[in-house]
MARBA-354180 format. One record per residue (C-alpha): residue in one letter; z, x, y. Coordinates in steps of 0.1 Angstrom, whole numbers, padded with zeros to 4 digits, always signed. Example, Ala and Ser with C-alpha at 12.3 -4.5 7.8 and 13.67 -1.06 7.14 Angstrom:
A+0078+0123-0045/S+0071+0137-0011/
***
This chain:
X+0128-0194+0160/X+0127-0183+0124/X+0137-0152+0104/X+0111-0133+0084/X+0123-0119+0051/X+0092-0099+0041/X+0108-0065+0049/X+0141-0050+0059/X+0136-0058+0096/X+0143-0095+0092/X+0125-0102+0125/X+0138-0133+0143/X+0105-0146+0156/X+0103-0171+0185/X+0079-0200+0183/X+0043-0188+0188/X+0053-0151+0188/X+0048-0124+0162/X+0072-0100+0145/X+0072-0062+0145/X+0042-0061+0121/X+0020-0080+0145/X+0008-0104+0117/X+0037-0128+0109/X+0044-0156+0134/X+0066-0186+0138/X+0048-0220+0137/X+0068-0253+0138/X+0100-0234+0131/X+0087-0216+0100/X+0074-0181+0094/X+0037-0179+0084/X+0010-0153+0081/X-0010-0153+0114/X-0035-0130+0097/X-0041-0153+0067/X-0077-0148+0056/X-0086-0128+0087/X-0107-0100+0074/X-0113-0069+0095/X-0128-0047+0067/X-0146-0053+0034/X-0164-0028+0012/X-0174-0022-0024/X-0154+0010-0033/X-0150+0032-0064/X-0116+0024-0079/X-0107+0061-0076/X-0108+0057-0038/X-0077+0034-0038/X-0066+0059-0053/X-0063+0046-0089/X-0074+0072-0114/X-0060+0057-0146/X-0069+0020-0141/X-0105+0012-0152/X-0119+0046-0141/X-0155+0046-0131/X-0155+0010-0120/X-0160-0005-0085/X-0138-0029-0066/X-0143-0052-0036/X-0118-0039-0010/X-0106-0060+0019/X-0082-0055+0048/X-0068-0076+0076/X-0046-0064+0105/X-0010-0054+0111/X+0016-0031+0095/X+0054-0029+0093/X+0055+0009+0095/X+0046+0031+0125/X+0032+0062+0108/X+0020+0085+0137/X-0007+0099+0113/X-0022+0065+0104/X-0057+0067+0090/X-0064+0030+0097/X-0047+0027+0131/X-0075+0006+0145/X-0064-0023+0123/X-0028-0014+0115/X-0009-0007+0148/X-0025+0002+0181/X-0041-0015+0210/X-0073-0016+0189/X-0054-0036+0162/X-0046-0062+0189/X-0083-0065+0196/X-0093-0068+0159/X-0066-0094+0154/X-0086-0117+0177/X-0120-0107+0164/X-0114-0108+0126/X-0135-0133+0107/X-0119-0159+0084/X-0127-0156+0047/X-0113-0182+0025/X-0097-0172-0009/X-0125-0191-0027/X-0152-0173-0008/X-0136-0139-0014/X-0133-0146-0051/X-0169-0157-0052/X-0180-0124-0035/X-0161-0104-0061/X-0178-0123-0089/X-0212-0118-0073/X-0208-0080-0075/X-0196-0080-0111/X-0231-0068-0123/X-0227-0038-0100/X-0195-0027-0118/X-0170-0046-0097/X-0138-0055-0116/X-0121-0076-0089/X-0104-0074-0055/X-0083-0047-0039/X-0061-0057-0009/X-0059-0026+0012/X-0067-0008+0045/X-0039-0023+0066/X-0005-0033+0050/X-0015-0062+0027/X+0020-0074+0018/X+0027-0087+0053/X+0001-0113+0045/X+0012-0118+0009/X+0003-0156+0010/X-0034-0148+0012/X-0031-0123-0017/X-0013-0149-0038/X-0039-0176-0031/X-0069-0154-0036/X-0055-0135-0066/X-0050-0167-0086/X-0087-0176-0082/X-0098-0140-0090/X-0078-0142-0122/X-0094-0175-0131/X-0128-0158-0128/X-0117-0132-0153/X-0113-0103-0128/X-0086-0080-0116/X-0064-0078-0085/X-0052-0046-0069/X-0027-0039-0041/X-0026-0007-0020/X+0007-0008-0001/X+0034+0012+0017/X+0058-0006-0006/X+0081-0017+0022/X+0086-0053+0012/X+0114-0073-0004/X+0113-0076-0042/X+0110-0114-0037/X+0075-0109-0023/X+0066-0089-0054/X+0081-0115-0077/X+0058-0142-0061/X+0027-0120-0066/X+0034-0102-0099/X+0018-0129-0122/X-0015-0122-0105/X-0015-0085-0098/X-0029-0060-0123/X-0024-0026-0105/X-0009-0011-0074/X-0010+0021-0056/X+0022+0025-0036/X+0029+0052-0010/X+0060+0072-0015/X+0056+0090+0018/X+0086+0112+0015/X+0121+0114-0001/X+0146+0115+0028/X+0160+0087+0048/X+0155+0106+0080/X+0118+0110+0073/X+0113+0073+0068/X+0136+0062+0096/X+0128+0087+0124/X+0091+0094+0118/X+0079+0061+0102/X+0103+0035+0115/X+0108+0025+0079/X+0134+0022+0051/X+0133+0044+0021/X+0157+0023+0000/X+0135-0007+0003/X+0105+0013-0009/X+0123+0027-0038/X+0135-0008-0049/X+0100-0021-0046/X+0086+0008-0068/X+0113+0003-0094/X+0105-0034-0097/X+0067-0028-0095/X+0065-0005-0125/X+0081-0033-0146/X+0053-0057-0139/X+0021-0038-0132/X+0001-0006-0136/X+0014+0016-0108/X+0002+0049-0093/X+0020+0066-0064/X+0007+0086-0034/X+0024+0112-0012/X+0007+0125+0018/X+0020+0160+0026/X+0027+0165+0063/X+0032+0201+0075/X+0067+0206+0086/X+0079+0172+0075/X+0078+0166+0037/X+0061+0198+0025/X+0088+0217+0006/X+0090+0224-0031/X+0125+0210-0031/X+0113+0176-0018/X+0084+0175-0042/X+0108+0183-0070/X+0131+0155-0059/X+0101+0131-0058/X+0089+0140-0093/X+0124+0139-0107/X+0128+0104-0093/X+0094+0092-0107/X+0100+0107-0141/X+0131+0085-0145/X+0115+0052-0138/X+0118+0025-0165/X+0098-0004-0177/X+0110-0040-0181/X+0126-0032-0215/X+0145-0002-0201/X+0123+0024-0216/X+0118+0056-0195/X+0081+0056-0186/X+0081+0077-0154/X+0065+0108-0168/X+0033+0089-0174/X+0031+0073-0138/X+0003+0091-0119/X+0012+0108-0086/X-0015+0115-0060/X-0006+0144-0037/X-0028+0142-0007/X-0037+0166+0021/X-0030+0156+0058/X-0055+0160+0086/X-0046+0157+0123/X-0051+0121+0133/X-0040+0094+0157/X-0007+0104+0174/X-0002+0135+0152/X-0026+0161+0164/X+0001+0188+0171/X-0004+0206+0137/X-0031+0218+0115/X-0043+0202+0083/X-0022+0209+0052/X-0030+0242+0036/X-0050+0235+0004/X-0030+0262-0015/X+0002+0243-0007/X-0012+0211-0021/X-0020+0228-0053/X+0014+0245-0055/X+0032+0212-0049/X+0010+0196-0076/X+0022+0223-0100/X+0058+0215-0091/X+0052+0179-0098/X+0037+0187-0132/X+0070+0201-0143/X+0080+0165-0148/X+0049+0143-0146/X+0019+0142-0169/X-0007+0129-0144/X-0008+0146-0110/X-0039+0145-0088/X-0047+0163-0056/X-0066+0145-0028/X-0085+0154+0004/X-0088+0190-0008/
***
């Protein structure tokens, strides 16, 4: 058995088994990424779809995903590859794509406006070794690396990746411990620590999906924007007011079909609340 230290769960994984995320395994007494290089999704996307609105706007990026996740969001938009019976299926059917091959694909699409590779769709940090190995090669080719993550990873993971990562979009799904623990099976403190470290080493944009009846109050949005506005760079300068926040509309999905889509007017109202502290607030899915 071996203990995985990627996130707060610290899964004690038996030989040949996988942890909570479904993607990290124990092999010869050591934890490794079972999903290393196993690609379930690949597309050439606009950078704004990540969403990143203030990082090379108007460009394209090769986006890739694997399988597995260390959260259990009942409203997951990519449940087929993140956590579900379908994800177990895709874990067996995913095609292997070497870091060298993926970097070559990114380079091939440079003439079509591609700036690099985005690791996205499922939770990429549970397979951080593949990101590290690929991102090194992508940088050598003069291109960019992007991570789209739930941010629920130990800062040691970020430290290993940070020399090769140019931008991140990180979910800040809510701002109460109860919301993270009871609804998402996650840990808010770990996400906040990750965000605070990330803004010191990379361009960062944040996303909050507004779930009716869960995280949709003006008070919570004010708490979120107050927190963001106080974030500091590596030299201790307060930079939070210039960190973009994407406020997105929820649609019934997966295990959460017991409520309507978020009211568009509420999204716009919460965006105005966030603008009391933040200079760059964007609305999504409206």
